[in-house]
N, C-alpha and C positions, 0 to 999 in steps of 0.2 A: 197609236191608239193596235191595242191586241186586241184581232178577232176572237169571238166569243165561243164558247168550246163547239157551239153546235155550226160553227160558219168557217169550215177546213180549208188554209188555203195551202196551194200548193205550185211551184215552180220546175219551170223546167229552161232546159238550155237546150237550145241549138248552132252549132256550130259547122263551121265551114273547116272543114280540114285542110284547103289549100288557098291560100293567096288570102284576101281581102277583098268578096263579092262587096260586101254592105257599105263601104269607101263610094262606091259609087249611090249617087242619091237616087235614080230609077231604079236599082235592085233596093237600097232601105227601105226607101216608101212603098212597094209594091210588097217588099213582105209586111212591111203596118197593115199598109190595107188589107192586104191577104187575111192576117191573124185576127182583124178585128171582122170581117166579114166573116170566115169560120165561126168565131165567139159568137157572134150573133144571131146568126145560121142554125148553132147547135142549143142556144139560150145559155151559154156560157161566162161570166162576168169578171172581165181582165180587169184586172186590180191593179197591174204595174206592169208596164209593156217596154223596157228596157234593150237599145240596140248597139253595137260599136262596129268595127272594120271588120269582124270575123265571125260575131254572135250576134244572137238575139234570145232575150231571156225575156220571157211572161209568168208573171203571176197568175193567177185564177184563184175566184171563189170555188174553190172545188176539190176533186180528189187529184191521185197523183196521177192514176190512172183515167183520169178525163186532159189532165194535165200533158197526159205522154201523146192522149189522143190528138190531140190540138194540135202540136207539134207533130206527128207523124202525118194526117193532115196536111199542116204548112209547109212539111217537107215533101209534101207529093206534089204537091199545084204549083209550089215559087220552083221549084226543080224543072217541072214539063213549061211552064214560061220560061224562064233563063233558060232552056235550050231549045227551045219557037224562037227567041227573041234574037239572041247568041250564039245559035249552029253547034254551041256544044254539049256534051254529055250531062254534066249534072254540078248543080249550085251548090252542092253541100260536101261533094267528093264521094269518097269510102275509106272508111275504115283501114287503118295500118294492124297488119297482123304481126306484128315484133317483136319481139320481148318489149320494148318500149314504148306501147302505144298508153298516150294519156286521153284517150279518148273514153275511157271503160270497158270498152269492148274486145277486149285483150282473148275475153274466155271461147269467143266465136270461134279462134283457129283453132283449137285442141281439141 
């Protein structure tokens, strides 16, 4: 079933740049619960949410900006939780700034 023209859908993926943190059930479950809580709190409808060992992909009924905002808040909250729980700096890591950047953020180093 495809969305009607008035029902925009947007998908965003948040990737761990180091390791496989979502391989661990506690991290994956917290990430999913946090994404759902953010969506509920902000009135966003999640159409699909899927994870693998390194990423979470969320499709919402809404704009690309809304999806990016949800991902930014998810990154902020889960990183704070992860740092407190496991005593490490970041859950999602930092973007590489070499010429072989697959994150799409290579331009930031220029």
